[in-house]
C-alpha positions as CSV (number, residue, x, y, z in Angstrom):
1,M,-2.8,6.1,5.6
2,I,-5.8,8.1,7.0
3,A,-4.5,7.5,10.5
4,R,-1.4,9.5,9.6
5,E,-3.4,12.4,8.2
6,T,-4.4,15.1,10.7
7,L,-7.0,17.1,8.8
8,T,-9.2,14.3,7.2
9,P,-13.0,14.7,7.2
10,P,-15.0,11.6,8.2
11,W,-15.3,9.1,5.3
12,R,-19.1,9.4,5.3
13,E,-18.7,13.1,4.3
14,V,-16.2,12.3,1.6
15,L,-18.4,9.5,0.3
16,A,-21.4,11.8,0.2
17,V,-19.5,14.3,-1.9
18,L,-18.2,11.6,-4.3
19,R,-21.7,10.2,-4.7
20,R,-23.1,13.6,-5.5
21,L,-20.4,14.1,-8.1
22,E,-21.3,10.7,-9.5
23,A,-25.0,11.6,-9.7
24,R,-24.1,14.8,-11.6
25,G,-22.1,12.7,-14.1
26,E,-18.8,14.4,-13.2
27,I,-17.1,11.2,-12.0
28,R,-17.8,7.5,-12.3
29,G,-18.1,5.0,-9.4
30,G,-17.4,1.4,-9.6
31,R,-14.6,-1.2,-9.3
32,F,-11.9,-0.3,-11.9
33,V,-8.7,-1.6,-10.5
34,A,-8.5,-5.3,-9.5
35,G,-7.0,-6.1,-6.1
36,Y,-8.3,-3.0,-4.3
37,A,-11.4,-3.4,-2.2
38,G,-14.1,-0.8,-1.7
39,E,-15.7,1.8,-3.9
40,Q,-13.5,3.4,-6.5
41,F,-14.2,6.7,-8.3
42,A,-12.6,8.1,-11.4
43,L,-13.0,10.8,-14.0
44,P,-14.8,9.6,-17.2
45,D,-11.5,10.0,-19.2
46,A,-9.7,7.6,-16.9
47,I,-12.4,5.0,-17.5
48,D,-11.9,5.3,-21.3
49,A,-8.1,5.0,-20.9
50,L,-8.5,1.8,-18.7
51,R,-10.9,0.3,-21.3
52,A,-8.5,1.1,-24.1
53,A,-5.6,-0.5,-22.3
54,R,-7.7,-3.6,-21.7
55,R,-8.7,-3.7,-25.4
56,S,-5.1,-3.1,-26.7
57,G,-4.4,-6.9,-26.4
58,D,-1.1,-6.2,-24.6
59,D,-0.3,-9.4,-22.6
60,A,1.7,-7.6,-20.0
61,D,0.5,-8.6,-16.5
62,V,2.1,-5.7,-14.6
63,V,1.8,-2.0,-15.0
64,T,4.1,0.2,-12.9
65,V,2.4,3.1,-11.1
66,S,4.3,6.1,-9.9
67,S,4.8,6.3,-6.2
68,Y,3.2,9.7,-6.3
69,D,0.0,8.4,-7.8
70,P,-2.9,8.5,-5.3
71,L,-3.7,4.9,-6.1
72,H,-0.3,3.8,-5.0
73,V,-0.9,3.6,-1.3
74,T,2.1,1.6,-0.3
75,A,4.4,4.7,-0.7
76,G,2.4,6.5,2.0
77,L,2.1,3.5,4.3
78,M,5.7,2.3,4.3
79,P,8.2,5.1,4.1
80,G,11.3,4.0,2.1
81,A,9.5,1.1,0.5
82,P,10.2,0.8,-3.2
83,P,7.2,1.3,-5.5
84,R,5.2,-1.9,-6.0
85,P,3.8,-2.6,-9.4
86,L,0.0,-2.8,-9.6
87,R,-1.8,-5.6,-11.6
88,R,-3.6,-4.6,-14.7
89,I,-7.4,-5.1,-14.9
90,S,-8.3,-8.3,-16.7
């Protein structure tokens, strides 16, 4: 996806900003969504929502994510591809 973008800064610069935001407590870093490699960053409210979904006891294995969601990278990689459901965190 980054290869298609023309104005992207180097990843090391983006990561430095994200880590600064994490150090200030504005965002959280970790591994929040199963099946995606690498560091993930989220707002604290998103972490609470993910935990609440996990605790809800809902046995659904699949959660549909909008093709406009930044996490849904297949929409940007494969034009015309239908949205692919993402697996819920266990």
